[in-house]
C-alpha positions as CSV (number, residue, x, y, z in Angstrom):
1,M,106.7,81.2,83.4
2,L,104.6,81.4,86.5
3,R,101.3,83.1,86.0
4,L,100.0,84.8,89.1
5,K,97.0,86.7,90.3
6,E,96.8,89.3,93.1
7,G,96.0,87.6,96.4
8,E,97.9,84.3,95.6
9,C,100.2,82.8,98.2
10,V,103.9,82.7,97.0
11,R,107.3,82.0,98.4
12,I,110.5,83.8,97.2
13,V,113.0,81.2,96.0
14,D,116.2,80.3,97.9
15,R,119.1,81.2,95.6
16,P,122.4,83.1,95.7
17,V,122.4,86.8,94.9
18,T,123.9,87.7,91.5
19,A,125.5,90.8,90.1
20,A,122.3,91.4,88.0
21,D,120.3,91.4,91.3
22,V,122.5,94.1,92.7
23,K,122.0,96.2,89.6
24,S,118.2,95.7,89.5
25,G,117.5,95.8,93.2
26,L,114.9,93.1,92.9
27,F,116.6,90.4,95.0
28,Y,118.5,90.5,98.3
29,N,119.9,87.8,100.6
30,H,117.2,88.5,103.2
31,Y,114.4,87.9,100.7
32,R,115.3,84.2,100.4
33,N,112.4,82.0,101.5
34,L,110.1,84.8,102.5
35,A,106.4,83.9,102.0
36,G,103.4,86.1,101.5
37,T,100.6,87.1,99.1
38,V,100.8,88.9,95.8
39,F,99.8,92.5,96.5
40,K,100.3,93.9,93.0
41,L,101.7,92.8,89.7
42,Y,103.7,95.1,87.4
43,G,104.6,94.6,83.7
44,A,104.3,91.4,81.7
45,G,106.4,88.6,80.3
46,Q,110.0,87.9,81.4
47,T,110.4,91.2,83.2
48,Q,107.1,91.1,85.2
49,Q,107.5,92.1,88.8
50,A,105.4,91.5,91.9
51,A,104.9,93.4,95.1
52,I,104.7,90.7,97.9
53,D,103.0,91.4,101.2
54,V,105.3,89.3,103.4
55,M,103.9,87.2,106.3
56,H,105.7,88.5,109.4
57,E,106.4,85.0,110.7
58,T,108.7,84.3,107.7
59,L,110.9,87.3,108.3
60,P,114.5,86.7,109.5
61,P,114.6,87.3,113.3
62,E,116.6,90.5,113.1
63,V,114.3,92.0,110.4
64,A,111.2,90.8,112.3
65,E,112.4,92.5,115.5
66,R,113.1,95.8,113.7
67,H,109.6,95.6,112.1
68,R,108.0,95.0,115.5
69,E,109.8,97.9,117.1
70,L,108.7,100.2,114.3
71,T,105.1,99.0,114.5
72,D,105.1,99.7,118.3
73,R,106.6,103.2,117.8
74,L,104.0,104.1,115.2
75,R,101.2,102.7,117.3
76,A,102.5,104.7,120.3
77,G,102.4,107.8,118.2
78,L,98.6,107.5,117.6
79,T,96.3,109.7,119.6
80,G,92.9,109.4,121.2
81,E,90.3,107.4,119.3
82,A,92.8,106.2,116.7
83,R,94.8,104.5,119.5
84,R,91.7,102.9,121.1
85,N,90.5,101.6,117.7
86,S,93.9,100.2,116.7
87,G,94.6,97.8,119.6
88,P,95.6,94.2,119.0
89,G,92.7,92.0,118.0
90,G,90.4,95.0,117.4
91,E,88.4,95.5,114.3
92,N,90.8,98.3,113.1
93,E,94.0,96.7,114.4
94,F,97.1,98.7,113.3
95,R,99.1,96.5,110.9
96,L,102.3,97.7,109.3
97,R,102.8,95.9,106.1
98,Y,106.2,94.6,105.0
99,V,106.1,94.6,101.2
100,V,109.0,93.7,98.8
101,L,109.3,94.0,95.1
102,V,110.7,91.0,93.3
103,A,110.9,89.5,89.8
104,V,108.1,87.0,89.2
105,S,110.8,84.6,88.0
106,D,112.0,84.5,91.7
107,L,108.6,83.3,93.0
108,A,107.0,79.9,93.5
109,R,103.5,79.0,94.6
110,H,103.1,78.4,98.3
111,K,100.4,76.8,100.3
112,S,99.3,79.1,103.1
């Protein structure tokens, strides 16, 4: 079994979705081949789960577009100083995370 620490780079495996996945809600077709960093680990052993902070460039095009649109809408809703401080490239750049929860058994180490 893969032993992970928070902050490690991982990739979600490419495999077909099973009936058990539908029941658990831990694996979906659009999760295949996503890469990111381990944000948080839950549980232990065979049932351990990991929250993965997904790198936006690995998102499927249609999901990436929805994510960009939502980020832009939320940034547009900021007011005053918060808007000025959240601009692209700024120290406090507004970044909406895309985090998914998966079984650790569906992860592989990934070089960033």
